[in-house]
N, C-alpha and C positions, 0 to 999 in steps of 0.2 A: 561263473561266480566272482564274488565279489573280493579283492585281497587288496582291501586296504587295511589300516589301523584306526580309521577314523570312520565316527559311525556316519549311517546314509541316510540322506534327508530328504527328503517327496516333497514339491515345490508345489502351490498352486497356479496358476497361470492368472484369470481376471481378478482381478484386487486386490493381485500380491506381484505379481512381478509388472504389471500393466495396470493403470485403471478400468475398470469395471465398466466395460463397452460391449458386449457379448450381444449378436453376435461380433461387430466391428471389433477391431483391437485398439484398445484403449495407447497412450500414450501411454512410455517406461514409469514408471514406481521412482520417487527417489533414489539414487544409488542402484539400485534392484541388478543391473545387471555387473555392474563395478565391485558387487559385494559377494553374486555366485561364482565371477571369474575368481577373487581372490579365496572363495570358499575352495571351488577345483584347486587351486593353485596348493595350497594348504592338503591336499587330498582327500577333500570331505567327495563321497559319493553321491549326484543329486540325479532325482529322476523326477522328470513331468510328470506331476497328478493334477490333472483337470477336467473336466467337467467334459470337455470341448468333444469331439469327432468329428470322420469326416475329416473334409475341405476343410472345415475349421476349426482343424487341429492341426490339420498340416501346414495353415496359414499361423499356425501360433510356433508352432515346431523352426518352422522358416523364420518365420519375426524375431526368433533366438538368439537362431544362428546364425543372423544380418548383426546381431549382436554383441555378435561372440561367443556365448553360450551352447555347449552342445550337450545335451541330457545323456549319462547312460541306459536309460530306459527313460518308457514314456508309454503310459496306464500302465505298468507293467515293472515287476518287481527283478525284472530281468529280461535283457536286449531278445531271448530267445522265447521265451514265455508267452505261447498260444492260449487263446481266450477259448477257457471249457465251462458253459454257463450254467454246471454243475460242481464248482472250483467260486470260492469267497474273492470275491475281486477285491480285499483285503489287498494294499500293498506292503510290503514287508520293505519298511524304514523302520530309523529310531528314532528322527523326528520328523515332524510335519509341521509346516510353513504355510497357514492358509489364513486367507483374510476374517473367515468365520469362526474364530477361535474365540471363547469364552475374553471376554475384554476385547477383541478388534483385532489387526493388525499391529505391531507395535512398533515397526519399520524398519528398515536396512540396515543402518546403522545400529540399534541396536539388536538386533538381530547377531551381527557381526562380534559385536560385545559378549551377548550371552554365550556362544558356541566356541570360541575364544579364552572366555574366562575372566576378560580382563572386567573390573570394576566401571560403573559410570565417574562420570567425573560429579567430585565432589564439590560445594556451591561455594563460593569464599563470602566469609562475614563479611564484606563488602555489602554496603549496601544496594538496593539496583539503585537505576534510574530513576523507575518509577518512584519509588519513596522516597528519595530527595525530592521530589517534585511535591510532591505532600502530604511530606512530613508537617506535624505541628508546631505551632508556634505558642 
């Protein structure tokens, strides 16, 4: 079992960690691997939770390892879990990160800010370059 005080996070692969190109592996999403590594360093437990199976799943797991991220479990709640068709396939996680959330994927920078409780940067009162260029005379 997991012995972390931080939440367990289930992370989708296609469209979330990498661009959606299934069955191929798309390019990594901006800041995906940097954020995942940082979350692991901060004590979060990561589970890869994806539609992929068989050789396509192995390719995804290997791609993540090559980019410095190894998951606590893959398509399971814990590494030793064995598939049983009589038991629900729902993953036991506190947070799910997926491109199919309502509203779509928020981006890895925003994911990290939300998880660590950091507020987004507040806009300044300075006028934007666009506003300066098109101000009414």
